[in-house]
C-alpha positions as CSV (number, residue, x, y, z in Angstrom):
1,M,76.0,62.2,123.6
2,T,77.6,64.7,125.9
3,T,81.1,63.6,124.6
4,L,80.1,64.0,120.9
5,T,78.6,67.5,121.7
6,A,81.9,68.5,123.4
7,S,83.9,67.2,120.6
8,L,81.8,69.1,118.0
9,K,82.3,72.3,120.3
10,D,86.0,71.8,120.4
11,R,86.2,71.5,116.5
12,T,84.2,74.6,116.1
13,V,86.5,76.5,118.5
14,V,89.6,75.3,116.6
15,S,88.1,76.1,113.2
16,T,87.1,79.6,114.4
17,W,90.4,80.1,115.8
18,A,92.1,79.0,112.5
19,R,90.0,81.5,110.5
20,E,90.9,84.3,112.8
21,H,94.6,83.8,113.2
22,G,95.7,81.4,110.5
23,V,97.1,84.1,108.2
24,Y,99.3,85.5,110.8
25,I,100.7,82.1,111.9
26,A,101.3,81.3,108.2
27,L,103.3,84.6,107.7
28,V,105.3,84.0,111.0
29,L,106.2,80.5,109.7
30,L,107.2,81.7,106.2
31,I,109.4,84.3,107.8
32,A,111.0,81.7,110.0
33,F,111.6,79.5,107.0
34,N,113.2,82.2,105.0
35,A,115.5,83.2,108.1
36,V,116.8,79.6,108.1
37,A,116.8,78.7,104.4
38,T,117.1,82.0,102.4
39,T,120.5,83.7,102.1
40,N,120.7,87.3,103.3
41,F,116.9,87.3,104.1
42,L,117.2,89.1,107.5
43,T,118.6,92.3,106.1
44,V,117.1,95.8,105.7
45,D,117.6,95.5,102.0
46,T,115.3,92.5,101.7
47,L,112.7,94.1,103.9
48,Q,112.7,97.3,101.7
49,L,112.6,95.2,98.6
50,L,109.5,93.4,99.9
51,F,107.8,96.6,100.9
52,S,108.4,98.1,97.4
53,Q,107.0,95.0,95.7
54,V,103.8,94.4,97.8
55,P,102.0,97.6,97.7
56,P,100.2,97.0,94.3
57,V,99.0,93.7,95.7
58,I,97.7,95.4,99.0
59,I,96.0,98.2,97.2
60,V,94.1,95.9,94.7
61,S,93.2,93.5,97.6
62,L,91.7,96.3,99.5
63,G,89.3,96.9,96.7
64,M,88.8,93.2,96.2
65,A,87.9,92.8,100.0
66,L,85.1,95.4,99.8
67,V,83.6,93.7,96.7
68,I,83.8,90.3,98.2
69,G,82.2,91.6,101.4
70,T,79.1,92.4,99.3
71,G,79.1,88.8,98.1
72,G,80.6,89.5,94.7
73,V,84.0,89.3,93.1
74,D,85.8,91.6,90.8
75,L,87.9,89.6,88.2
76,S,88.6,92.9,86.2
77,V,91.2,94.4,88.5
78,G,94.3,93.1,86.6
79,A,92.8,94.4,83.2
80,T,91.9,97.8,85.0
81,M,95.5,98.1,86.0
82,A,96.5,97.7,82.4
83,I,94.0,100.2,81.1
84,A,95.2,102.7,83.8
85,S,98.7,102.1,82.7
86,A,97.9,102.6,79.0
87,V,96.0,105.8,79.7
88,L,98.8,107.1,81.8
89,A,101.3,106.3,79.0
90,K,99.0,108.0,76.4
91,F,98.9,111.3,78.3
92,V,102.6,111.3,79.1
93,V,103.6,110.6,75.5
94,G,101.0,113.4,74.5
95,G,103.0,115.8,76.5
96,S,100.5,116.2,79.5
97,P,102.1,117.0,83.0
98,I,102.6,113.8,85.1
99,G,99.9,114.9,87.6
100,V,97.3,115.2,84.8
101,A,98.4,111.9,83.5
102,M,98.1,110.1,86.7
103,A,94.8,111.7,87.4
104,A,93.5,110.4,84.1
105,A,94.7,107.0,84.7
106,V,92.8,106.9,88.1
107,V,89.7,108.4,86.5
108,A,89.8,105.5,83.9
109,G,89.9,102.9,86.6
110,L,87.0,104.7,88.3
111,L,84.9,104.5,85.1
112,V,85.7,100.7,84.8
113,G,84.6,100.2,88.3
114,V,81.4,102.2,87.7
115,F,80.7,100.2,84.6
116,N,81.0,97.0,86.6
117,G,78.9,98.3,89.3
118,L,76.0,99.4,86.8
119,V,76.1,96.0,85.2
120,V,76.0,94.2,88.6
121,A,73.4,96.6,90.2
122,F,71.0,97.3,87.5
123,A,71.5,94.6,84.8
124,R,71.6,92.1,87.7
125,V,74.4,90.2,86.1
126,Q,76.4,87.9,88.3
127,P,79.5,89.7,89.5
128,I,81.7,86.9,88.3
129,V,80.3,87.1,84.7
130,A,80.1,91.0,84.6
131,T,83.7,91.4,85.7
132,L,84.9,88.5,83.6
133,G,83.7,90.3,80.5
134,V,86.1,93.3,81.4
135,L,88.8,90.9,82.2
136,V,88.6,89.6,78.7
137,A,88.1,93.0,76.9
138,G,90.0,95.3,79.2
139,R,93.5,94.2,78.3
140,G,92.6,94.4,74.7
141,I,91.4,97.9,75.2
142,A,94.8,98.8,76.9
143,L,96.6,97.3,73.9
144,V,94.6,99.5,71.5
145,I,95.4,102.6,73.6
146,T,99.2,101.9,73.5
147,G,99.0,100.7,69.9
148,G,99.7,97.2,70.9
149,A,103.3,98.0,72.1
150,L,105.3,98.6,75.1
151,V,105.8,102.2,75.8
152,E,108.8,103.3,77.7
153,L,108.3,106.2,80.2
154,F,111.4,108.1,81.2
155,V,109.8,110.3,83.7
156,P,111.9,111.7,86.5
157,F,108.8,111.5,89.0
158,F,108.7,107.8,88.6
159,K,112.3,107.5,90.0
160,D,110.9,109.0,93.2
161,V,108.0,106.7,93.2
162,R,110.3,103.6,92.6
163,L,113.2,104.6,95.0
164,G,111.8,107.3,97.3
165,K,111.8,106.4,101.2
166,F,110.8,108.1,104.3
167,L,112.7,106.8,107.4
168,G,113.7,103.8,105.4
169,V,110.1,102.9,104.4
170,P,109.3,103.1,100.6
171,Y,106.8,105.8,99.8
172,V,104.7,103.3,97.9
173,M,104.3,101.2,101.1
174,I,103.3,104.3,102.9
175,V,100.6,105.0,100.4
176,A,99.4,101.4,100.7
177,A,99.3,101.7,104.5
178,L,97.3,104.9,104.4
179,L,94.8,103.4,102.0
180,A,94.4,100.4,104.2
181,V,93.7,102.7,107.1
182,G,91.2,104.7,105.1
183,V,89.4,101.6,103.9
184,S,89.3,100.2,107.4
185,F,87.7,103.4,108.6
186,L,85.2,103.3,105.7
187,V,84.1,99.7,106.7
188,R,84.1,100.0,110.5
189,R,83.1,103.6,111.2
190,T,80.8,104.7,108.3
191,A,77.1,104.1,107.5
192,F,78.4,103.0,104.0
193,G,80.5,100.3,105.6
194,Y,77.5,99.0,107.5
195,R,75.4,98.9,104.5
196,L,78.1,97.2,102.7
197,L,78.3,94.4,105.2
198,A,74.5,94.2,105.4
199,I,74.2,93.6,101.6
200,G,76.8,90.9,101.9
201,G,75.0,89.4,104.8
202,N,71.6,89.3,103.3
203,R,71.0,91.3,100.1
204,R,67.3,90.6,100.0
205,A,66.8,91.7,103.6
206,S,68.8,94.8,102.8
207,V,66.4,95.6,100.0
208,L,63.3,95.1,102.2
209,A,65.0,97.2,104.8
210,G,65.2,100.2,102.3
211,L,68.9,100.3,102.2
212,P,70.3,101.8,98.8
213,V,71.7,98.6,97.6
214,R,72.2,99.5,94.0
215,R,74.0,102.7,94.9
216,T,76.2,101.0,97.4
217,L,77.1,98.3,95.0
218,I,78.1,100.9,92.3
219,V,80.3,102.7,94.8
220,V,82.0,99.4,96.0
221,Y,83.0,98.5,92.5
222,A,84.0,102.1,91.6
223,I,86.4,102.1,94.7
224,S,87.8,98.6,93.6
225,G,88.4,100.1,90.1
226,T,89.9,103.2,91.4
227,L,92.3,101.3,93.7
228,A,93.3,99.0,90.8
229,A,94.1,102.1,88.8
230,V,96.3,103.5,91.6
231,A,98.1,100.1,91.8
232,G,98.4,100.2,88.0
233,V,100.2,103.6,88.2
234,I,102.6,102.3,90.8
235,A,103.4,99.2,88.8
236,T,104.0,101.5,85.7
237,A,106.3,103.6,87.8
238,R,108.3,100.6,89.0
239,L,108.5,99.1,85.4
240,R,109.2,102.5,83.9
241,A,107.0,101.6,81.0
242,S,103.5,100.8,80.1
243,D,103.2,97.1,79.1
244,P,99.4,96.1,78.8
245,S,100.3,92.6,78.3
246,Y,102.2,92.3,81.4
247,I,100.9,94.8,84.1
248,G,98.2,93.5,86.4
249,L,98.5,90.0,84.8
250,L,97.0,87.4,87.2
251,M,96.6,90.1,89.8
252,E,93.0,89.2,90.4
253,L,94.2,85.7,91.5
254,S,96.8,87.3,94.0
255,A,94.0,89.8,95.2
256,I,91.5,87.0,95.9
257,T,94.0,84.8,97.6
258,A,95.0,87.6,99.9
259,V,91.4,88.4,100.9
260,V,90.3,84.9,101.4
261,V,93.4,83.9,103.3
262,G,93.1,87.0,105.4
263,G,89.7,85.8,106.7
264,T,87.1,87.5,104.5
265,S,84.5,85.0,103.6
266,L,83.5,84.5,100.0
267,N,79.9,84.5,101.1
268,G,80.1,88.1,102.0
269,G,79.0,90.0,105.1
270,R,82.4,90.3,106.5
271,V,85.5,92.3,105.8
272,R,88.9,91.9,107.5
273,I,91.2,94.7,106.4
274,L,94.2,93.8,108.6
275,G,93.9,90.2,107.6
276,T,93.8,91.2,103.9
277,V,96.9,93.3,104.2
278,T,98.6,90.5,106.0
279,G,97.4,88.0,103.3
280,A,98.9,90.2,100.6
281,I,102.2,90.3,102.3
282,L,102.1,86.6,102.7
283,I,101.4,86.0,99.0
284,Q,104.1,88.4,97.9
285,L,106.6,86.9,100.3
286,L,105.7,83.4,99.2
287,E,106.3,84.4,95.5
288,T,109.6,86.0,96.5
289,T,110.6,82.9,98.3
290,L,109.7,80.5,95.5
291,V,111.6,82.6,93.1
292,S,114.7,82.9,95.4
293,H,114.8,79.1,95.4
294,N,114.6,78.9,91.7
295,A,111.0,77.8,91.5
296,P,109.2,78.7,88.1
297,D,106.4,81.2,88.3
298,S,103.9,78.4,87.3
299,V,104.6,76.7,90.6
300,A,103.9,79.9,92.5
301,R,100.4,80.2,90.8
302,M,99.7,76.6,91.6
303,V,100.7,77.2,95.2
304,E,98.3,80.2,95.3
305,A,95.4,78.1,93.9
306,V,96.1,75.4,96.6
307,I,96.0,78.2,99.2
308,I,92.8,79.5,98.0
309,I,91.1,76.1,98.3
310,A,92.6,75.4,101.7
311,A,91.3,78.9,103.0
312,V,87.8,78.4,101.6
313,Y,87.8,74.9,103.2
314,I,88.8,76.4,106.6
315,Q,86.1,79.1,106.4
316,R,83.3,76.8,105.4
317,P,80.3,77.0,107.8
318,A,80.3,74.4,110.5
319,R,77.8,71.6,110.1
320,S,75.0,71.8,112.6
321,S,74.4,68.5,114.5
322,R,71.0,67.3,115.2
């Protein structure tokens, strides 16, 4: 009996360690593989390219982490990116200053997030259903805004967004890092963060304790929508065009993968920001690795699905013994 108990304890320790550090080990192993198998991987240009590609994934994943921390999920982030991109294009083509156009795009994402939050908090629709509706309709809305066509945007400011660097680090990566620090502070050092985690841990107990559950949920989804819109603006700047059929496509899968691989439980009650950022870098590097080795995009998506399943399996609660 003592041997069995010790064995179960050892398994629990290993499982906990894997949940805490697995994403970092996976990233190190992937970097080591690329260093050996990928030509010209260990160069400054490669690092800068990765840091210019990964910010939209990081930014969307930050919002997704907050939503998952409440025990929900936001499947609308990709469509929100498309809507923000379409609104941005509409204002730019209409002659508005780029600052006004970008602000309008972010506000559009905020409104989508607030709508999701209202449906989840007041209509009590399951988050996966509520945000799935926006996933289905949102890209159609974006296509209506742009007239169903790709809109090219030759805006000088977009060149700075796409190519600008500070001390060799792309501006967009600095923006993503600052947002990550801000979200981390929000979760770890504010009453809002404590409420968010409490709701994810036990929503009914939070209601009984008098916490503003509905308001907190609305704010969480609003933040997710806003961050998705920021990512949509960055993606539009990199593409130099608004393409609602492409921008944000399958971003929800990448974001969920990054969050889950990073150690945030799908059951809620826990948010790991550093793990989420590392998970986003891991996912983007994995996609880049597969592309550099001539693997089709469909393979990358299947690999992401396998990673999600493996991460959820690792994070499953340990069975109690009797």
